[in-house]
mmCIF file of the N, C-alpha and C atoms, coordinates in Angstrom:
data_MODEL
# 
_entry.id   MODEL 
# 
loop_
_atom_site.group_PDB 
_atom_site.id 
_atom_site.type_symbol 
_atom_site.label_atom_id 
_atom_site.label_alt_id 
_atom_site.label_comp_id 
_atom_site.label_asym_id 
_atom_site.label_entity_id 
_atom_site.label_seq_id 
_atom_site.pdbx_PDB_ins_code 
_atom_site.Cartn_x 
_atom_site.Cartn_y 
_atom_site.Cartn_z 
_atom_site.occupancy 
_atom_site.B_iso_or_equiv 
_atom_site.pdbx_formal_charge 
_atom_site.auth_seq_id 
_atom_site.auth_comp_id 
_atom_site.auth_asym_id 
_atom_site.auth_atom_id 
_atom_site.pdbx_PDB_model_num 
ATOM 1   N N  . MET A 1 1  ? 0.696   -31.386 -20.335 1.00 0.00 ? 1  MET A N  1 
ATOM 2   C CA . MET A 1 1  ? -0.489  -30.592 -20.070 1.00 0.00 ? 1  MET A CA 1 
ATOM 3   C C  . MET A 1 1  ? -0.800  -30.646 -18.572 1.00 0.00 ? 1  MET A C  1 
ATOM 4   N N  . ALA A 1 2  ? -1.299  -29.580 -18.050 1.00 0.00 ? 2  ALA A N  1 
ATOM 5   C CA . ALA A 1 2  ? -1.569  -29.464 -16.616 1.00 0.00 ? 2  ALA A CA 1 
ATOM 6   C C  . ALA A 1 2  ? -2.816  -30.249 -16.215 1.00 0.00 ? 2  ALA A C  1 
ATOM 7   N N  . LEU A 1 3  ? -2.847  -30.658 -14.967 1.00 0.00 ? 3  LEU A N  1 
ATOM 8   C CA . LEU A 1 3  ? -4.002  -31.341 -14.400 1.00 0.00 ? 3  LEU A CA 1 
ATOM 9   C C  . LEU A 1 3  ? -5.110  -30.334 -14.155 1.00 0.00 ? 3  LEU A C  1 
ATOM 10  N N  . VAL A 1 4  ? -6.311  -30.679 -14.557 1.00 0.00 ? 4  VAL A N  1 
ATOM 11  C CA . VAL A 1 4  ? -7.481  -29.837 -14.339 1.00 0.00 ? 4  VAL A CA 1 
ATOM 12  C C  . VAL A 1 4  ? -8.337  -30.520 -13.283 1.00 0.00 ? 4  VAL A C  1 
ATOM 13  N N  . THR A 1 5  ? -8.710  -29.764 -12.243 1.00 0.00 ? 5  THR A N  1 
ATOM 14  C CA . THR A 1 5  ? -9.568  -30.293 -11.193 1.00 0.00 ? 5  THR A CA 1 
ATOM 15  C C  . THR A 1 5  ? -10.938 -29.652 -11.302 1.00 0.00 ? 5  THR A C  1 
ATOM 16  N N  . ILE A 1 6  ? -11.963 -30.492 -11.314 1.00 0.00 ? 6  ILE A N  1 
ATOM 17  C CA . ILE A 1 6  ? -13.338 -30.020 -11.378 1.00 0.00 ? 6  ILE A CA 1 
ATOM 18  C C  . ILE A 1 6  ? -14.031 -30.457 -10.097 1.00 0.00 ? 6  ILE A C  1 
ATOM 19  N N  . ALA A 1 7  ? -14.561 -29.489 -9.355  1.00 0.00 ? 7  ALA A N  1 
ATOM 20  C CA . ALA A 1 7  ? -15.290 -29.778 -8.117  1.00 0.00 ? 7  ALA A CA 1 
ATOM 21  C C  . ALA A 1 7  ? -16.781 -29.656 -8.396  1.00 0.00 ? 7  ALA A C  1 
ATOM 22  N N  . VAL A 1 8  ? -17.538 -30.699 -8.045  1.00 0.00 ? 8  VAL A N  1 
ATOM 23  C CA . VAL A 1 8  ? -18.976 -30.712 -8.272  1.00 0.00 ? 8  VAL A CA 1 
ATOM 24  C C  . VAL A 1 8  ? -19.684 -30.891 -6.935  1.00 0.00 ? 8  VAL A C  1 
ATOM 25  N N  . PRO A 1 9  ? -20.345 -29.845 -6.437  1.00 0.00 ? 9  PRO A N  1 
ATOM 26  C CA . PRO A 1 9  ? -21.159 -30.013 -5.238  1.00 0.00 ? 9  PRO A CA 1 
ATOM 27  C C  . PRO A 1 9  ? -22.442 -30.752 -5.617  1.00 0.00 ? 9  PRO A C  1 
ATOM 28  N N  . VAL A 1 10 ? -22.818 -31.733 -4.802  1.00 0.00 ? 10 VAL A N  1 
ATOM 29  C CA . VAL A 1 10 ? -23.967 -32.592 -5.114  1.00 0.00 ? 10 VAL A CA 1 
ATOM 30  C C  . VAL A 1 10 ? -24.948 -32.562 -3.954  1.00 0.00 ? 10 VAL A C  1 
ATOM 31  N N  . TYR A 1 11 ? -26.209 -32.251 -4.253  1.00 0.00 ? 11 TYR A N  1 
ATOM 32  C CA . TYR A 1 11 ? -27.251 -32.330 -3.235  1.00 0.00 ? 11 TYR A CA 1 
ATOM 33  C C  . TYR A 1 11 ? -28.574 -32.720 -3.902  1.00 0.00 ? 11 TYR A C  1 
ATOM 34  N N  . ASN A 1 12 ? -28.988 -33.942 -3.675  1.00 0.00 ? 12 ASN A N  1 
ATOM 35  C CA . ASN A 1 12 ? -30.268 -34.471 -4.168  1.00 0.00 ? 12 ASN A CA 1 
ATOM 36  C C  . ASN A 1 12 ? -30.473 -34.235 -5.659  1.00 0.00 ? 12 ASN A C  1 
ATOM 37  N N  . VAL A 1 13 ? -29.473 -34.595 -6.449  1.00 0.00 ? 13 VAL A N  1 
ATOM 38  C CA . VAL A 1 13 ? -29.574 -34.459 -7.900  1.00 0.00 ? 13 VAL A CA 1 
ATOM 39  C C  . VAL A 1 13 ? -29.387 -35.806 -8.594  1.00 0.00 ? 13 VAL A C  1 
ATOM 40  N N  . GLY A 1 14 ? -29.754 -36.875 -7.909  1.00 0.00 ? 14 GLY A N  1 
ATOM 41  C CA . GLY A 1 14 ? -29.579 -38.207 -8.455  1.00 0.00 ? 14 GLY A CA 1 
ATOM 42  C C  . GLY A 1 14 ? -30.197 -38.393 -9.828  1.00 0.00 ? 14 GLY A C  1 
ATOM 43  N N  . LYS A 1 15 ? -31.287 -37.700 -10.076 1.00 0.00 ? 15 LYS A N  1 
ATOM 44  C CA . LYS A 1 15 ? -31.991 -37.805 -11.356 1.00 0.00 ? 15 LYS A CA 1 
ATOM 45  C C  . LYS A 1 15 ? -31.120 -37.325 -12.519 1.00 0.00 ? 15 LYS A C  1 
ATOM 46  N N  . TYR A 1 16 ? -30.227 -36.376 -12.277 1.00 0.00 ? 16 TYR A N  1 
ATOM 47  C CA . TYR A 1 16 ? -29.411 -35.769 -13.331 1.00 0.00 ? 16 TYR A CA 1 
ATOM 48  C C  . TYR A 1 16 ? -27.914 -36.049 -13.196 1.00 0.00 ? 16 TYR A C  1 
ATOM 49  N N  . LEU A 1 17 ? -27.516 -36.658 -12.100 1.00 0.00 ? 17 LEU A N  1 
ATOM 50  C CA . LEU A 1 17 ? -26.093 -36.768 -11.776 1.00 0.00 ? 17 LEU A CA 1 
ATOM 51  C C  . LEU A 1 17 ? -25.309 -37.613 -12.771 1.00 0.00 ? 17 LEU A C  1 
ATOM 52  N N  . GLU A 1 18 ? -25.840 -38.739 -13.187 1.00 0.00 ? 18 GLU A N  1 
ATOM 53  C CA . GLU A 1 18 ? -25.102 -39.597 -14.116 1.00 0.00 ? 18 GLU A CA 1 
ATOM 54  C C  . GLU A 1 18 ? -24.842 -38.887 -15.442 1.00 0.00 ? 18 GLU A C  1 
ATOM 55  N N  . GLN A 1 19 ? -25.809 -38.159 -15.943 1.00 0.00 ? 19 GLN A N  1 
ATOM 56  C CA . GLN A 1 19 ? -25.624 -37.416 -17.185 1.00 0.00 ? 19 GLN A CA 1 
ATOM 57  C C  . GLN A 1 19 ? -24.519 -36.378 -17.021 1.00 0.00 ? 19 GLN A C  1 
ATOM 58  N N  . CYS A 1 20 ? -24.509 -35.689 -15.900 1.00 0.00 ? 20 CYS A N  1 
ATOM 59  C CA . CYS A 1 20 ? -23.479 -34.690 -15.620 1.00 0.00 ? 20 CYS A CA 1 
ATOM 60  C C  . CYS A 1 20 ? -22.099 -35.330 -15.555 1.00 0.00 ? 20 CYS A C  1 
ATOM 61  N N  . LEU A 1 21 ? -21.980 -36.409 -14.780 1.00 0.00 ? 21 LEU A N  1 
ATOM 62  C CA . LEU A 1 21 ? -20.680 -37.054 -14.591 1.00 0.00 ? 21 LEU A CA 1 
ATOM 63  C C  . LEU A 1 21 ? -20.172 -37.694 -15.871 1.00 0.00 ? 21 LEU A C  1 
ATOM 64  N N  . ASP A 1 22 ? -21.073 -38.316 -16.650 1.00 0.00 ? 22 ASP A N  1 
ATOM 65  C CA . ASP A 1 22 ? -20.662 -38.889 -17.933 1.00 0.00 ? 22 ASP A CA 1 
ATOM 66  C C  . ASP A 1 22 ? -20.113 -37.812 -18.855 1.00 0.00 ? 22 ASP A C  1 
ATOM 67  N N  . SER A 1 23 ? -20.746 -36.664 -18.844 1.00 0.00 ? 23 SER A N  1 
ATOM 68  C CA . SER A 1 23 ? -20.284 -35.550 -19.666 1.00 0.00 ? 23 SER A CA 1 
ATOM 69  C C  . SER A 1 23 ? -18.866 -35.132 -19.287 1.00 0.00 ? 23 SER A C  1 
ATOM 70  N N  . ILE A 1 24 ? -18.595 -35.096 -17.996 1.00 0.00 ? 24 ILE A N  1 
ATOM 71  C CA . ILE A 1 24 ? -17.266 -34.675 -17.540 1.00 0.00 ? 24 ILE A CA 1 
ATOM 72  C C  . ILE A 1 24 ? -16.214 -35.742 -17.819 1.00 0.00 ? 24 ILE A C  1 
ATOM 73  N N  . VAL A 1 25 ? -16.481 -36.998 -17.469 1.00 0.00 ? 25 VAL A N  1 
ATOM 74  C CA . VAL A 1 25 ? -15.447 -38.035 -17.643 1.00 0.00 ? 25 VAL A CA 1 
ATOM 75  C C  . VAL A 1 25 ? -15.191 -38.369 -19.117 1.00 0.00 ? 25 VAL A C  1 
ATOM 76  N N  . ASN A 1 26 ? -16.144 -38.050 -19.988 1.00 0.00 ? 26 ASN A N  1 
ATOM 77  C CA . ASN A 1 26 ? -15.965 -38.336 -21.415 1.00 0.00 ? 26 ASN A CA 1 
ATOM 78  C C  . ASN A 1 26 ? -15.503 -37.131 -22.223 1.00 0.00 ? 26 ASN A C  1 
ATOM 79  N N  . GLN A 1 27 ? -15.225 -36.026 -21.562 1.00 0.00 ? 27 GLN A N  1 
ATOM 80  C CA . GLN A 1 27 ? -14.762 -34.844 -22.280 1.00 0.00 ? 27 GLN A CA 1 
ATOM 81  C C  . GLN A 1 27 ? -13.382 -35.107 -22.877 1.00 0.00 ? 27 GLN A C  1 
ATOM 82  N N  . THR A 1 28 ? -13.065 -34.380 -23.938 1.00 0.00 ? 28 THR A N  1 
ATOM 83  C CA . THR A 1 28 ? -11.796 -34.590 -24.639 1.00 0.00 ? 28 THR A CA 1 
ATOM 84  C C  . THR A 1 28 ? -10.933 -33.330 -24.702 1.00 0.00 ? 28 THR A C  1 
ATOM 85  N N  . VAL A 1 29 ? -11.349 -32.265 -24.043 1.00 0.00 ? 29 VAL A N  1 
ATOM 86  C CA . VAL A 1 29 ? -10.605 -31.009 -24.086 1.00 0.00 ? 29 VAL A CA 1 
ATOM 87  C C  . VAL A 1 29 ? -9.321  -31.097 -23.274 1.00 0.00 ? 29 VAL A C  1 
ATOM 88  N N  . PHE A 1 30 ? -9.409  -31.692 -22.087 1.00 0.00 ? 30 PHE A N  1 
ATOM 89  C CA . PHE A 1 30 ? -8.256  -31.789 -21.189 1.00 0.00 ? 30 PHE A CA 1 
ATOM 90  C C  . PHE A 1 30 ? -7.812  -33.241 -21.083 1.00 0.00 ? 30 PHE A C  1 
ATOM 91  N N  . ALA A 1 31 ? -6.510  -33.457 -21.084 1.00 0.00 ? 31 ALA A N  1 
ATOM 92  C CA . ALA A 1 31 ? -5.975  -34.815 -21.004 1.00 0.00 ? 31 ALA A CA 1 
ATOM 93  C C  . ALA A 1 31 ? -6.099  -35.388 -19.599 1.00 0.00 ? 31 ALA A C  1 
ATOM 94  N N  . ASP A 1 32 ? -5.747  -34.593 -18.593 1.00 0.00 ? 32 ASP A N  1 
ATOM 95  C CA . ASP A 1 32 ? -5.767  -35.059 -17.213 1.00 0.00 ? 32 ASP A CA 1 
ATOM 96  C C  . ASP A 1 32 ? -6.817  -34.287 -16.413 1.00 0.00 ? 32 ASP A C  1 
ATOM 97  N N  . VAL A 1 33 ? -7.881  -34.971 -16.051 1.00 0.00 ? 33 VAL A N  1 
ATOM 98  C CA . VAL A 1 33 ? -8.955  -34.344 -15.280 1.00 0.00 ? 33 VAL A CA 1 
ATOM 99  C C  . VAL A 1 33 ? -9.144  -35.109 -13.979 1.00 0.00 ? 33 VAL A C  1 
ATOM 100 N N  . GLU A 1 34 ? -9.154  -34.377 -12.899 1.00 0.00 ? 34 GLU A N  1 
ATOM 101 C CA . GLU A 1 34 ? -9.469  -34.923 -11.579 1.00 0.00 ? 34 GLU A CA 1 
ATOM 102 C C  . GLU A 1 34 ? -10.863 -34.397 -11.227 1.00 0.00 ? 34 GLU A C  1 
ATOM 103 N N  . LEU A 1 35 ? -11.750 -35.298 -10.845 1.00 0.00 ? 35 LEU A N  1 
ATOM 104 C CA . LEU A 1 35 ? -13.134 -34.925 -10.561 1.00 0.00 ? 35 LEU A CA 1 
ATOM 105 C C  . LEU A 1 35 ? -13.420 -35.133 -9.077  1.00 0.00 ? 35 LEU A C  1 
ATOM 106 N N  . LEU A 1 36 ? -13.719 -34.038 -8.386  1.00 0.00 ? 36 LEU A N  1 
ATOM 107 C CA . LEU A 1 36 ? -14.036 -34.080 -6.965  1.00 0.00 ? 36 LEU A CA 1 
ATOM 108 C C  . LEU A 1 36 ? -15.548 -33.943 -6.800  1.00 0.00 ? 36 LEU A C  1 
ATOM 109 N N  . LEU A 1 37 ? -16.182 -34.935 -6.208  1.00 0.00 ? 37 LEU A N  1 
ATOM 110 C CA . LEU A 1 37 ? -17.626 -34.923 -5.993  1.00 0.00 ? 37 LEU A CA 1 
ATOM 111 C C  . LEU A 1 37 ? -17.891 -34.764 -4.506  1.00 0.00 ? 37 LEU A C  1 
ATOM 112 N N  . VAL A 1 38 ? -18.566 -33.685 -4.136  1.00 0.00 ? 38 VAL A N  1 
ATOM 113 C CA . VAL A 1 38 ? -18.836 -33.408 -2.731  1.00 0.00 ? 38 VAL A CA 1 
ATOM 114 C C  . VAL A 1 38 ? -20.328 -33.588 -2.484  1.00 0.00 ? 38 VAL A C  1 
ATOM 115 N N  . ASP A 1 39 ? -20.680 -34.687 -1.825  1.00 0.00 ? 39 ASP A N  1 
ATOM 116 C CA . ASP A 1 39 ? -22.075 -34.957 -1.487  1.00 0.00 ? 39 ASP A CA 1 
ATOM 117 C C  . ASP A 1 39 ? -22.420 -34.149 -0.239  1.00 0.00 ? 39 ASP A C  1 
ATOM 118 N N  . ASP A 1 40 ? -23.347 -33.234 -0.398  1.00 0.00 ? 40 ASP A N  1 
ATOM 119 C CA . ASP A 1 40 ? -23.719 -32.324 0.690   1.00 0.00 ? 40 ASP A CA 1 
ATOM 120 C C  . ASP A 1 40 ? -24.869 -32.900 1.513   1.00 0.00 ? 40 ASP A C  1 
ATOM 121 N N  . ASN A 1 41 ? -24.683 -34.163 1.940   1.00 0.00 ? 41 ASN A N  1 
ATOM 122 C CA . ASN A 1 41 ? -25.650 -34.865 2.787   1.00 0.00 ? 41 ASN A CA 1 
ATOM 123 C C  . ASN A 1 41 ? -26.974 -35.098 2.060   1.00 0.00 ? 41 ASN A C  1 
ATOM 124 N N  . SER A 1 42 ? -26.885 -35.608 0.827   1.00 0.00 ? 42 SER A N  1 
ATOM 125 C CA . SER A 1 42 ? -28.073 -35.903 0.026   1.00 0.00 ? 42 SER A CA 1 
ATOM 126 C C  . SER A 1 42 ? -28.919 -36.984 0.668   1.00 0.00 ? 42 SER A C  1 
ATOM 127 N N  . THR A 1 43 ? -30.214 -36.917 0.398   1.00 0.00 ? 43 THR A N  1 
ATOM 128 C CA . THR A 1 43 ? -31.141 -37.935 0.921   1.00 0.00 ? 43 THR A CA 1 
ATOM 129 C C  . THR A 1 43 ? -31.702 -38.799 -0.196  1.00 0.00 ? 43 THR A C  1 
ATOM 130 N N  . ASP A 1 44 ? -31.267 -38.589 -1.432  1.00 0.00 ? 44 ASP A N  1 
ATOM 131 C CA . ASP A 1 44 ? -31.721 -39.426 -2.541  1.00 0.00 ? 44 ASP A CA 1 
ATOM 132 C C  . ASP A 1 44 ? -30.608 -40.419 -2.893  1.00 0.00 ? 44 ASP A C  1 
ATOM 133 N N  . ASN A 1 45 ? -30.549 -40.880 -4.126  1.00 0.00 ? 45 ASN A N  1 
ATOM 134 C CA . ASN A 1 45 ? -29.552 -41.880 -4.534  1.00 0.00 ? 45 ASN A CA 1 
ATOM 135 C C  . ASN A 1 45 ? -28.229 -41.270 -5.001  1.00 0.00 ? 45 ASN A C  1 
ATOM 136 N N  . SER A 1 46 ? -28.002 -40.004 -4.746  1.00 0.00 ? 46 SER A N  1 
ATOM 137 C CA . SER A 1 46 ? -26.764 -39.341 -5.183  1.00 0.00 ? 46 SER A CA 1 
ATOM 138 C C  . SER A 1 46 ? -25.520 -40.003 -4.596  1.00 0.00 ? 46 SER A C  1 
ATOM 139 N N  . SER A 1 47 ? -25.552 -40.370 -3.330  1.00 0.00 ? 47 SER A N  1 
ATOM 140 C CA . SER A 1 47 ? -24.386 -41.008 -2.688  1.00 0.00 ? 47 SER A CA 1 
ATOM 141 C C  . SER A 1 47 ? -24.019 -42.313 -3.373  1.00 0.00 ? 47 SER A C  1 
ATOM 142 N N  . LYS A 1 48 ? -25.019 -43.091 -3.728  1.00 0.00 ? 48 LYS A N  1 
ATOM 143 C CA . LYS A 1 48 ? -24.789 -44.368 -4.404  1.00 0.00 ? 48 LYS A CA 1 
ATOM 144 C C  . LYS A 1 48 ? -24.137 -44.143 -5.765  1.00 0.00 ? 48 LYS A C  1 
ATOM 145 N N  . ILE A 1 49 ? -24.617 -43.166 -6.498  1.00 0.00 ? 49 ILE A N  1 
ATOM 146 C CA . ILE A 1 49 ? -24.053 -42.855 -7.814  1.00 0.00 ? 49 ILE A CA 1 
ATOM 147 C C  . ILE A 1 49 ? -22.603 -42.387 -7.672  1.00 0.00 ? 49 ILE A C  1 
ATOM 148 N N  . ILE A 1 50 ? -22.330 -41.544 -6.688  1.00 0.00 ? 50 ILE A N  1 
ATOM 149 C CA . ILE A 1 50 ? -20.961 -41.087 -6.444  1.00 0.00 ? 50 ILE A CA 1 
ATOM 150 C C  . ILE A 1 50 ? -20.048 -42.271 -6.159  1.00 0.00 ? 50 ILE A C  1 
ATOM 151 N N  . ASN A 1 51 ? -20.483 -43.177 -5.319  1.00 0.00 ? 51 ASN A N  1 
ATOM 152 C CA . ASN A 1 51 ? -19.676 -44.363 -5.002  1.00 0.00 ? 51 ASN A CA 1 
ATOM 153 C C  . ASN A 1 51 ? -19.400 -45.199 -6.243  1.00 0.00 ? 51 ASN A C  1 
ATOM 154 N N  . GLU A 1 52 ? -20.388 -45.359 -7.106  1.00 0.00 ? 52 GLU A N  1 
ATOM 155 C CA . GLU A 1 52 ? -20.198 -46.129 -8.341  1.00 0.00 ? 52 GLU A CA 1 
ATOM 156 C C  . GLU A 1 52 ? -19.140 -45.493 -9.238  1.00 0.00 ? 52 GLU A C  1 
ATOM 157 N N  . TYR A 1 53 ? -19.173 -44.176 -9.380  1.00 0.00 ? 53 TYR A N  1 
ATOM 158 C CA . TYR A 1 53 ? -18.197 -43.493 -10.226 1.00 0.00 ? 53 TYR A CA 1 
ATOM 159 C C  . TYR A 1 53 ? -16.801 -43.520 -9.607  1.00 0.00 ? 53 TYR A C  1 
ATOM 160 N N  . CYS A 1 54 ? -16.724 -43.448 -8.289  1.00 0.00 ? 54 CYS A N  1 
ATOM 161 C CA . CYS A 1 54 ? -15.417 -43.535 -7.616  1.00 0.00 ? 54 CYS A CA 1 
ATOM 162 C C  . CYS A 1 54 ? -14.784 -44.908 -7.844  1.00 0.00 ? 54 CYS A C  1 
ATOM 163 N N  . CYS A 1 55 ? -15.600 -45.952 -7.868  1.00 0.00 ? 55 CYS A N  1 
ATOM 164 C CA . CYS A 1 55 ? -15.090 -47.301 -8.105  1.00 0.00 ? 55 CYS A CA 1 
ATOM 165 C C  . CYS A 1 55 ? -14.729 -47.516 -9.573  1.00 0.00 ? 55 CYS A C  1 
ATOM 166 N N  . ARG A 1 56 ? -15.454 -46.893 -10.454 1.00 0.00 ? 56 ARG A N  1 
ATOM 167 C CA . ARG A 1 56 ? -15.275 -47.088 -11.897 1.00 0.00 ? 56 ARG A CA 1 
ATOM 168 C C  . ARG A 1 56 ? -14.100 -46.288 -12.463 1.00 0.00 ? 56 ARG A C  1 
ATOM 169 N N  . TYR A 1 57 ? -13.848 -45.099 -11.923 1.00 0.00 ? 57 TYR A N  1 
ATOM 170 C CA . TYR A 1 57 ? -12.823 -44.209 -12.470 1.00 0.00 ? 57 TYR A CA 1 
ATOM 171 C C  . TYR A 1 57 ? -11.806 -43.843 -11.389 1.00 0.00 ? 57 TYR A C  1 
ATOM 172 N N  . SER A 1 58 ? -10.533 -43.982 -11.703 1.00 0.00 ? 58 SER A N  1 
ATOM 173 C CA . SER A 1 58 ? -9.489  -43.686 -10.722 1.00 0.00 ? 58 SER A CA 1 
ATOM 174 C C  . SER A 1 58 ? -9.301  -42.187 -10.492 1.00 0.00 ? 58 SER A C  1 
ATOM 175 N N  . ASN A 1 59 ? -9.773  -41.362 -11.408 1.00 0.00 ? 59 ASN A N  1 
ATOM 176 C CA . ASN A 1 59 ? -9.605  -39.914 -11.271 1.00 0.00 ? 59 ASN A CA 1 
ATOM 177 C C  . ASN A 1 59 ? -10.818 -39.235 -10.626 1.00 0.00 ? 59 ASN A C  1 
ATOM 178 N N  . VAL A 1 60 ? -11.766 -40.028 -10.114 1.00 0.00 ? 60 VAL A N  1 
ATOM 179 C CA . VAL A 1 60 ? -12.949 -39.490 -9.439  1.00 0.00 ? 60 VAL A CA 1 
ATOM 180 C C  . VAL A 1 60 ? -12.808 -39.733 -7.939  1.00 0.00 ? 60 VAL A C  1 
ATOM 181 N N  . ILE A 1 61 ? -12.934 -38.662 -7.166  1.00 0.00 ? 61 ILE A N  1 
ATOM 182 C CA . ILE A 1 61 ? -12.798 -38.744 -5.709  1.00 0.00 ? 61 ILE A CA 1 
ATOM 183 C C  . ILE A 1 61 ? -14.078 -38.196 -5.085  1.00 0.00 ? 61 ILE A C  1 
ATOM 184 N N  . GLY A 1 62 ? -14.645 -38.952 -4.168  1.00 0.00 ? 62 GLY A N  1 
ATOM 185 C CA . GLY A 1 62 ? -15.885 -38.529 -3.530  1.00 0.00 ? 62 GLY A CA 1 
ATOM 186 C C  . GLY A 1 62 ? -15.668 -38.116 -2.085  1.00 0.00 ? 62 GLY A C  1 
ATOM 187 N N  . PHE A 1 63 ? -16.413 -37.120 -1.665  1.00 0.00 ? 63 PHE A N  1 
ATOM 188 C CA . PHE A 1 63 ? -16.405 -36.632 -0.285  1.00 0.00 ? 63 PHE A CA 1 
ATOM 189 C C  . PHE A 1 63 ? -17.846 -36.540 0.187   1.00 0.00 ? 63 PHE A C  1 
ATOM 190 N N  . LYS A 1 64 ? -18.053 -36.717 1.481   1.00 0.00 ? 64 LYS A N  1 
ATOM 191 C CA . LYS A 1 64 ? -19.407 -36.613 2.033   1.00 0.00 ? 64 LYS A CA 1 
ATOM 192 C C  . LYS A 1 64 ? -19.394 -35.657 3.214   1.00 0.00 ? 64 LYS A C  1 
ATOM 193 N N  . ASN A 1 65 ? -20.243 -34.626 3.135   1.00 0.00 ? 65 ASN A N  1 
ATOM 194 C CA . ASN A 1 65 ? -20.412 -33.724 4.274   1.00 0.00 ? 65 ASN A CA 1 
ATOM 195 C C  . ASN A 1 65 ? -21.317 -34.390 5.304   1.00 0.00 ? 65 ASN A C  1 
ATOM 196 N N  . ARG A 1 66 ? -21.072 -34.150 6.561   1.00 0.00 ? 66 ARG A N  1 
ATOM 197 C CA . ARG A 1 66 ? -21.889 -34.734 7.629   1.00 0.00 ? 66 ARG A CA 1 
ATOM 198 C C  . ARG A 1 66 ? -23.221 -34.029 7.786   1.00 0.00 ? 66 ARG A C  1 
ATOM 199 N N  . ARG A 1 67 ? -23.269 -32.789 7.345   1.00 0.00 ? 67 ARG A N  1 
ATOM 200 C CA . ARG A 1 67 ? -24.522 -32.030 7.382   1.00 0.00 ? 67 ARG A CA 1 
ATOM 201 C C  . ARG A 1 67 ? -24.585 -31.162 6.146   1.00 0.00 ? 67 ARG A C  1 
ATOM 202 N N  . ASN A 1 68 ? -25.754 -30.701 5.801   1.00 0.00 ? 68 ASN A N  1 
ATOM 203 C CA . ASN A 1 68 ? -25.935 -29.879 4.616   1.00 0.00 ? 68 ASN A CA 1 
ATOM 204 C C  . ASN A 1 68 ? -25.309 -28.517 4.840   1.00 0.00 ? 68 ASN A C  1 
ATOM 205 N N  . LEU A 1 69 ? -24.305 -28.174 4.022   1.00 0.00 ? 69 LEU A N  1 
ATOM 206 C CA . LEU A 1 69 ? -23.580 -26.913 4.167   1.00 0.00 ? 69 LEU A CA 1 
ATOM 207 C C  . LEU A 1 69 ? -23.870 -25.916 3.061   1.00 0.00 ? 69 LEU A C  1 
ATOM 208 N N  . GLY A 1 70 ? -24.502 -26.350 1.980   1.00 0.00 ? 70 GLY A N  1 
ATOM 209 C CA . GLY A 1 70 ? -24.754 -25.484 0.840   1.00 0.00 ? 70 GLY A CA 1 
ATOM 210 C C  . GLY A 1 70 ? -23.661 -25.608 -0.196  1.00 0.00 ? 70 GLY A C  1 
ATOM 211 N N  . SER A 1 71 ? -23.966 -25.204 -1.420  1.00 0.00 ? 71 SER A N  1 
ATOM 212 C CA . SER A 1 71 ? -23.041 -25.424 -2.538  1.00 0.00 ? 71 SER A CA 1 
ATOM 213 C C  . SER A 1 71 ? -21.735 -24.633 -2.411  1.00 0.00 ? 71 SER A C  1 
ATOM 214 N N  . SER A 1 72 ? -21.803 -23.394 -1.938  1.00 0.00 ? 72 SER A N  1 
ATOM 215 C CA . SER A 1 72 ? -20.553 -22.627 -1.854  1.00 0.00 ? 72 SER A CA 1 
ATOM 216 C C  . SER A 1 72 ? -19.615 -23.184 -0.796  1.00 0.00 ? 72 SER A C  1 
ATOM 217 N N  . GLU A 1 73 ? -20.140 -23.626 0.325   1.00 0.00 ? 73 GLU A N  1 
ATOM 218 C CA . GLU A 1 73 ? -19.305 -24.247 1.363   1.00 0.00 ? 73 GLU A CA 1 
ATOM 219 C C  . GLU A 1 73 ? -18.754 -25.584 0.893   1.00 0.00 ? 73 GLU A C  1 
ATOM 220 N N  . SER A 1 74 ? -19.544 -26.322 0.133   1.00 0.00 ? 74 SER A N  1 
ATOM 221 C CA . SER A 1 74 ? -19.090 -27.608 -0.401  1.00 0.00 ? 74 SER A CA 1 
ATOM 222 C C  . SER A 1 74 ? -17.952 -27.427 -1.392  1.00 0.00 ? 74 SER A C  1 
ATOM 223 N N  . ARG A 1 75 ? -18.000 -26.369 -2.174  1.00 0.00 ? 75 ARG A N  1 
ATOM 224 C CA . ARG A 1 75 ? -16.910 -26.114 -3.134  1.00 0.00 ? 75 ARG A CA 1 
ATOM 225 C C  . ARG A 1 75 ? -15.641 -25.788 -2.399  1.00 0.00 ? 75 ARG A C  1 
# 
C-alpha cells in the first residue's frame, strides 16, 4: 500500500490540536501515514504539543515557520 502524507497547518489551535492529531494517528484506513505538522509561528501551546507528538511517533514530523505565513503558504 502506498504512503499517505497528511499536512496539517497549525496556528494557535492548542485547545483542539491533540484531538485532531489523535484522530489522525489512530486512523485505520491507511497502513502507512506520514504526518507533517507545520507550526505557523503559534503563540499558544501548539509548539509544545507538536514536539510531544514528534517524540512519541516516528511518522510525525514537525516544522516551524519563523513568521506567520497563513495556512495556504504553510501547506
